C-alpha positions as CSV (number, residue, x, y, z in Angstrom):
1,M,8.3,-17.2,8.4
2,N,11.4,-19.4,9.1
3,F,12.0,-19.5,5.3
4,L,11.8,-15.7,5.1
5,N,14.4,-15.4,7.9
6,E,16.7,-17.9,6.1
7,V,16.4,-15.9,2.8
8,T,17.2,-12.7,4.6
9,H,20.3,-14.3,6.2
10,R,21.5,-15.8,3.0
11,Y,21.3,-12.6,1.0
12,P,22.5,-9.8,3.4
13,D,23.1,-7.4,0.5
14,A,19.5,-7.6,-0.8
15,V,17.2,-4.7,-0.2
16,S,14.5,-6.1,2.1
17,F,10.9,-4.9,2.1
18,A,10.1,-7.8,4.5
19,P,10.6,-6.6,8.1
20,G,7.8,-4.8,9.8
21,R,10.3,-3.1,12.2
22,P,10.5,0.5,13.2
23,Y,13.3,2.5,11.5
24,D,16.6,2.3,13.5
25,G,17.5,5.9,12.9
26,F,15.2,7.2,15.7
27,F,16.9,5.2,18.5
28,D,19.6,6.6,20.9
29,T,21.0,4.2,23.5
30,E,21.4,7.0,26.0
31,D,17.6,7.5,26.0
32,V,17.2,4.2,27.8
33,F,19.1,5.4,30.9
34,R,17.4,8.8,30.8
35,H,13.9,7.3,30.8
36,L,14.8,4.8,33.4
37,R,16.0,7.6,35.7
38,R,12.9,9.6,35.0
39,Y,10.7,6.9,36.3
40,L,12.7,6.2,39.4
41,D,12.6,9.9,40.2
42,H,8.9,9.8,39.6
43,L,8.5,7.0,42.2
44,A,10.5,8.9,44.7
45,A,8.5,12.1,44.1
46,E,5.3,10.1,44.7
47,G,6.6,9.2,48.1
48,A,8.2,5.8,47.5
49,S,11.0,4.9,49.9
50,P,14.5,4.0,48.5
51,E,13.7,0.3,49.3
52,Q,10.4,0.6,47.3
53,V,12.2,2.2,44.4
54,R,14.8,-0.5,44.4
55,S,12.1,-3.2,44.5
56,A,10.3,-1.6,41.6
57,V,13.1,-2.5,39.2
58,F,14.7,-5.5,40.8
59,Q,11.8,-7.6,42.0
60,Y,9.1,-9.4,40.0
61,G,6.4,-6.9,40.6
62,P,2.6,-7.4,40.2
63,T,1.4,-9.8,37.6
64,A,-1.0,-7.3,36.0
65,G,1.7,-4.7,35.8
66,Q,3.1,-1.8,37.8
67,I,2.5,1.0,35.3
68,R,-1.2,0.4,34.7
69,E,-2.1,3.9,35.9
70,L,0.3,5.5,33.4
71,V,-1.0,3.2,30.5
72,A,-4.6,4.1,31.3
73,D,-3.7,7.8,31.5
74,S,-2.0,7.6,28.1
75,L,-4.9,5.8,26.5
76,R,-7.3,8.5,27.7
77,K,-5.1,11.3,26.4
78,D,-4.0,9.7,23.1
79,E,-7.0,7.7,22.1
80,G,-10.0,8.8,24.1
81,I,-10.2,5.4,25.7
82,D,-11.4,6.1,29.2
83,V,-11.0,2.9,31.4
84,S,-9.8,2.3,34.9
85,P,-6.2,1.1,35.5
86,A,-7.8,-2.1,36.9
87,S,-9.0,-2.9,33.4
88,V,-5.4,-2.9,32.1
89,V,-3.0,-5.8,32.1
90,V,0.6,-5.0,31.0
91,T,2.0,-7.8,28.9
92,V,5.2,-9.1,27.3
93,G,4.5,-7.4,24.0
94,C,1.2,-7.5,22.2
95,Q,1.8,-11.2,21.4
96,E,1.2,-12.2,25.0
97,A,-1.9,-10.0,25.1
98,M,-3.3,-12.0,22.1
99,F,-2.4,-15.3,23.8
100,L,-4.1,-14.3,27.1
101,A,-7.2,-13.1,25.3
102,V,-7.6,-16.2,23.2
103,R,-7.0,-18.5,26.1
104,A,-9.6,-16.7,28.3
105,L,-12.3,-16.4,25.6
106,I,-12.1,-19.7,23.8
107,S,-12.9,-22.4,26.3
108,G,-14.8,-25.2,24.6
109,P,-14.2,-27.5,21.6
110,D,-17.1,-25.8,19.7
111,D,-15.8,-22.3,20.2
112,V,-14.2,-20.6,17.3
113,L,-12.1,-17.4,16.8
114,L,-12.9,-15.4,13.7
115,V,-10.2,-13.3,12.1
116,S,-10.1,-10.8,9.2
117,S,-8.2,-12.4,6.4
118,P,-5.5,-11.7,5.3
119,C,-4.5,-11.6,9.0
120,Y,-1.5,-10.9,11.2
121,V,0.2,-14.2,11.8
122,G,0.7,-13.5,15.5
123,I,-3.0,-14.1,16.3
124,T,-3.3,-17.3,14.2
125,G,-0.1,-18.5,15.7
126,A,-1.5,-18.0,19.2
127,A,-4.6,-19.8,18.2
128,R,-2.6,-22.7,16.8
129,L,-0.6,-23.1,20.0
130,L,-3.9,-23.2,22.0
131,D,-5.6,-25.6,19.6
132,V,-8.2,-23.0,18.9
133,E,-10.3,-23.3,15.7
134,V,-9.9,-20.2,13.4
135,G,-12.5,-19.0,10.9
136,A,-11.3,-16.6,8.2
137,V,-13.5,-13.6,7.2
138,E,-12.2,-12.5,3.8
139,E,-11.6,-8.8,3.2
140,G,-13.1,-7.3,0.1
141,E,-11.3,-5.1,-2.4
142,K,-11.8,-2.1,-0.1
143,G,-11.0,-4.0,3.1
144,F,-13.2,-5.3,5.8
145,D,-16.9,-5.9,5.1
146,C,-19.4,-6.4,8.0
147,A,-21.7,-8.4,5.8
148,A,-18.9,-11.0,5.3
149,L,-18.5,-11.2,9.1
150,E,-22.2,-11.7,9.7
151,A,-22.3,-14.4,7.1
152,A,-19.3,-16.1,8.7
153,I,-21.0,-16.0,12.2
154,L,-24.2,-17.5,10.8
155,A,-22.3,-20.2,8.9
156,E,-20.3,-21.2,12.0
157,R,-23.5,-21.4,14.1
158,A,-25.1,-23.5,11.3
159,R,-22.2,-26.0,11.7
160,G,-22.9,-26.2,15.5
161,R,-20.0,-24.0,16.4
162,R,-19.9,-20.9,18.6
163,P,-18.1,-17.8,17.4
164,R,-16.7,-16.1,20.5
165,A,-14.6,-13.2,19.2
166,F,-13.5,-11.5,16.0
167,Y,-9.9,-10.2,15.6
168,V,-9.2,-7.2,13.4
169,I,-6.7,-4.4,12.8
170,P,-8.9,-1.5,12.0
171,D,-6.1,1.0,11.1
172,H,-3.5,0.4,8.4
173,S,-3.6,-3.3,8.9
174,N,-0.8,-5.8,8.7
175,P,-0.5,-7.2,6.0
176,S,-2.8,-5.4,3.6
177,G,-2.5,-1.8,4.9
178,T,-6.3,-1.3,4.7
179,S,-8.3,0.8,7.2
180,M,-11.9,0.7,8.2
181,T,-14.2,3.6,7.6
182,L,-16.0,5.3,10.5
183,P,-19.4,3.9,9.4
184,A,-17.9,0.4,9.2
185,R,-16.6,0.8,12.8
186,Q,-20.0,1.6,14.1
187,E,-21.6,-1.1,12.1
188,L,-19.1,-3.6,13.5
189,L,-19.9,-2.6,17.1
190,D,-23.6,-2.9,16.4
191,L,-23.1,-6.3,14.8
192,A,-21.0,-7.5,17.8
193,E,-23.8,-6.5,20.2
194,R,-26.5,-8.1,18.0
195,H,-24.7,-11.4,17.7
196,D,-23.1,-11.4,21.2
197,I,-19.5,-11.6,20.3
198,L,-16.4,-9.7,21.4
199,I,-14.0,-7.8,19.1
200,L,-10.3,-8.1,19.6
201,E,-9.0,-4.8,18.3
202,D,-5.3,-4.5,17.5
203,S,-4.1,-1.1,16.4
204,P,-0.3,-0.7,16.6
205,Y,0.2,1.7,13.7
206,R,-2.1,4.7,14.6
207,M,0.4,6.9,16.4
208,V,3.1,6.3,13.8
209,S,0.9,7.3,10.9
210,P,0.5,10.8,9.5
211,G,-2.6,12.9,9.8
212,E,-5.7,12.6,12.0
213,Q,-6.8,9.1,12.8
214,L,-10.3,7.8,13.0
215,P,-11.5,6.8,16.5
216,T,-10.5,3.4,17.8
217,L,-13.2,0.8,18.2
218,K,-12.6,0.9,22.0
219,S,-13.2,4.6,22.2
220,L,-16.6,4.1,20.5
221,D,-17.5,1.0,22.6
222,R,-20.4,1.6,24.9
223,E,-21.4,-2.0,25.5
224,H,-18.0,-3.5,26.6
225,R,-17.8,-5.4,23.3
226,V,-14.1,-4.5,22.5
227,V,-11.0,-6.0,24.1
228,H,-8.3,-3.6,23.0
229,L,-4.8,-5.0,22.4
230,G,-1.9,-2.6,22.5
231,S,1.8,-2.4,22.1
232,Y,4.6,0.2,22.6
233,S,6.9,-1.6,20.1
234,K,6.1,0.9,17.3
235,T,5.4,4.0,19.3
236,L,8.3,3.8,21.7
237,F,10.7,1.0,20.8
238,P,10.4,-2.8,20.3
239,G,13.2,-3.7,22.6
240,T,11.1,-3.0,25.7
241,R,8.7,-5.8,24.7
242,V,5.9,-4.0,26.6
243,G,2.3,-4.4,25.4
244,F,-1.0,-4.2,27.2
245,V,-4.6,-5.4,27.0
246,V,-7.7,-3.4,28.0
247,A,-10.3,-5.9,29.2
248,D,-13.1,-4.0,31.1
249,Q,-15.8,-6.7,30.4
250,P,-17.6,-7.8,33.6
251,V,-17.3,-11.5,34.3
252,V,-18.7,-13.9,36.9
253,D,-16.4,-16.6,38.3
254,D,-17.3,-20.1,39.4
255,A,-18.1,-18.9,42.9
256,G,-20.5,-16.3,41.6
257,N,-18.2,-13.3,42.2
258,T,-18.2,-10.5,39.7
259,G,-15.0,-9.1,38.4
260,L,-13.3,-7.9,35.2
261,L,-12.0,-9.9,32.3
262,A,-8.7,-8.3,33.1
263,D,-8.5,-10.2,36.3
264,E,-8.9,-13.5,34.5
265,L,-6.2,-12.5,32.0
266,A,-3.9,-11.7,34.9
267,R,-4.5,-15.1,36.5
268,I,-3.6,-16.8,33.2
269,K,-0.5,-14.6,32.9
270,S,0.6,-15.6,36.4
271,M,1.0,-19.1,35.1
272,L,2.6,-18.1,31.8
273,T,5.2,-15.3,32.2
274,V,4.6,-14.4,35.9
275,N,5.0,-10.7,35.1
276,T,6.3,-8.3,32.6
277,S,9.9,-7.1,33.0
278,P,9.9,-4.3,35.6
279,V,13.0,-2.7,33.9
280,S,11.2,-2.6,30.6
281,Q,8.1,-1.2,32.3
282,A,10.3,1.4,34.0
283,V,11.8,2.6,30.7
284,T,8.4,2.7,29.1
285,A,6.9,4.6,32.0
286,G,9.8,7.1,31.8
287,M,9.0,7.7,28.1
288,L,5.3,8.2,28.9
289,L,6.1,10.6,31.7
290,S,8.4,12.6,29.4
291,V,5.4,13.6,27.3
292,D,2.7,13.5,30.0
293,G,1.3,10.3,28.5
294,R,0.9,11.6,25.0
295,T,2.8,9.2,22.8
296,S,1.6,11.1,19.8
297,E,4.1,13.8,20.8
298,L,6.9,11.3,20.8
299,N,5.9,10.2,17.3
300,T,5.6,13.5,15.5
301,R,8.9,12.9,13.6
302,T,8.3,9.1,13.2
303,A,4.8,9.5,11.8
304,A,6.1,12.1,9.3
305,Y,9.0,9.8,8.3
306,Y,6.8,6.7,7.8
307,G,4.3,8.8,5.9
308,D,7.1,10.0,3.6
309,A,8.4,6.4,3.2
310,M,4.9,5.2,2.1
311,R,4.7,8.2,-0.4
312,V,8.2,7.4,-1.8
313,T,7.3,3.8,-2.2
314,L,4.0,4.6,-4.1
315,R,5.8,7.2,-6.2
316,E,8.5,4.7,-7.2
317,L,6.0,2.0,-8.1
318,D,4.2,4.6,-10.2
319,R,7.4,5.5,-12.0
320,R,8.4,2.0,-12.7
321,F,5.0,0.7,-13.7
322,P,3.3,3.5,-15.7
323,E,-0.5,3.4,-15.6
324,D,-0.9,2.5,-19.3
325,E,1.3,-0.6,-18.8
326,R,-0.2,-2.0,-15.6
327,G,-3.1,-3.8,-17.3
328,A,-0.9,-5.6,-19.7
329,L,1.6,-6.5,-17.0
330,G,-1.2,-7.6,-14.6
331,I,0.1,-5.6,-11.7
332,S,-1.7,-3.4,-9.2
333,W,-1.3,-2.2,-5.6
334,N,-3.3,-0.4,-2.9
335,E,-2.4,3.0,-1.5
336,P,-2.6,3.0,2.3
337,A,-2.8,6.4,4.1
338,G,-0.4,5.2,6.8
339,G,1.1,2.3,8.6
340,F,4.0,0.2,7.4
341,F,2.5,-2.1,4.7
342,L,1.0,-2.2,1.3
343,A,-0.1,-5.1,-0.9
344,V,1.0,-5.6,-4.5
345,N,-0.9,-8.0,-6.9
346,V,1.3,-9.7,-9.5
347,P,0.6,-11.9,-12.5
348,F,2.5,-14.9,-11.1
349,R,2.7,-17.1,-8.0
350,A,4.4,-15.0,-5.3
351,D,5.6,-18.1,-3.5
352,N,8.8,-19.2,-1.8
353,A,10.4,-20.1,-5.1
354,A,9.7,-16.7,-6.5
355,L,11.0,-15.0,-3.4
356,E,14.2,-17.0,-3.5
357,R,14.7,-16.0,-7.2
358,S,14.0,-12.4,-6.3
359,A,16.6,-12.4,-3.6
360,E,19.3,-14.3,-5.4
361,E,19.0,-12.8,-8.9
362,F,17.6,-9.3,-8.3
363,G,18.7,-8.5,-4.7
364,V,15.2,-7.7,-3.3
365,I,13.2,-9.4,-0.6
366,W,9.4,-9.2,0.0
367,T,6.9,-11.3,1.9
368,P,4.4,-13.6,0.2
369,M,0.9,-12.6,1.1
370,S,-0.1,-16.2,1.2
371,Y,1.6,-16.4,4.6
372,F,-1.2,-14.3,6.0
373,Y,-4.2,-16.2,4.8
374,P,-5.2,-18.8,7.4
375,Q,-7.4,-20.8,5.1
376,G,-5.7,-20.2,1.7
377,G,-5.4,-17.2,-0.6
378,G,-3.1,-14.5,-1.6
379,E,-1.0,-16.7,-3.9
380,S,-0.4,-13.9,-6.4
381,S,0.2,-11.0,-4.0
382,L,3.1,-9.8,-2.0
383,R,3.5,-7.5,1.0
384,L,5.9,-4.6,1.0
385,S,7.0,-3.1,4.3
386,V,8.2,0.5,4.0
387,S,9.2,1.1,7.7
388,Y,12.7,-0.3,8.0
389,L,14.4,1.2,5.0
390,S,15.8,4.6,4.3
391,H,14.2,6.5,1.4
392,E,17.3,5.9,-0.7
393,E,17.0,2.2,-0.1
394,I,13.3,2.3,-1.1
395,V,14.3,3.9,-4.4
396,D,16.9,1.2,-5.0
397,G,14.6,-1.6,-3.9
398,A,11.7,-0.5,-6.1
399,D,14.1,-0.6,-9.1
400,R,15.2,-4.1,-8.2
401,L,11.6,-5.2,-7.6
402,A,10.5,-3.8,-11.0
403,R,13.2,-5.7,-12.8
404,F,12.2,-8.9,-11.0
405,V,8.5,-8.5,-11.7
406,R,9.1,-7.9,-15.4
407,A,11.5,-10.8,-15.6
408,Q,8.9,-13.0,-13.9
409,T,6.0,-11.8,-16.0
410,P,5.1,-13.7,-19.2
411,I,4.2,-10.5,-21.1
412,R,7.3,-8.5,-22.3
413,L,6.9,-4.9,-23.1
414,N,9.4,-3.0,-25.3
415,R,10.1,-0.3,-22.8
416,P,13.2,0.5,-20.8
417,I,13.1,-0.1,-17.1
């Protein structure tokens, strides 16, 4: 990823399909002050003294978070996830939530974390920092397959290792853009119960995707098998760096006391980041209060925009690579219904050398899919992110990408680009 950042810096005029960032056009700096004030007024209306209000933004605050009630309320209204605030830990982005969950769940040298592959690099990065063994469960052509996960569990156990958890993005995944069907979600929950593993569910793209979304795994979870990882980076704005983890699994400590997994995560957090910025929590809380906890209402425009961005990208790929040419060129792509990403298969190695040529000679940047395969794969695929560009930039970028792909492809077709 350092190489990708270097390329982006060296070619500032290139159209970049690389960043998975929200679109800047929805942000207004004055909103930060408005939402902060709303939360402070909320505290005062709830009976907090001026000293308590001041402490809420200037002091460290509780390790597990000071807005857990609002997060739990929002999850219930937005996602049908009905858990107590005590089950929630507010984190420094979803990245810390991943780190805490992996650290708490993977405790022995024979423990292994399974991940859907291709996989978001944040979870594999956390595992690497913690010296945790990762096992890749390859997606099929249509995305995640429970049979592949069960085979991976049995294979790990045959090696004498213990699969503890499986990480997956069920909705509009990063990097491939695939989503799990409703039957697959239920099958996954049944499999987790049968094989006694936990599921780490990461779903940051649901509220910023158009149309009705399928239920989260956590909302379907009746056996406390799902640890739900969340973030407000896409639904509110990334600068707050506020995420959360829902961990309502009962656990027993060394003294025989029963508590929640969330308590253990908070203990680990107290030695890692101490707490999540109270100012960031306050702004986040103000945004939640502005819509009575329904982040879906805050994202009506954004979901429509990103949906249009995906449609524009798919339309431009169709225009530049007509269906009757794709077989000869050896190019194909999937068509996600939402989220920020799609995957394009190409007839050459989509490696760092190809990326540099693409940026230097054609002015377009993308992300090699091989970055997202923890045990190898994706050498001839690239990821396009549609979220950060205007629709005009997408049109221009698709034209540049088409010229690069044709120049990189051994087969030449006598057809104008």
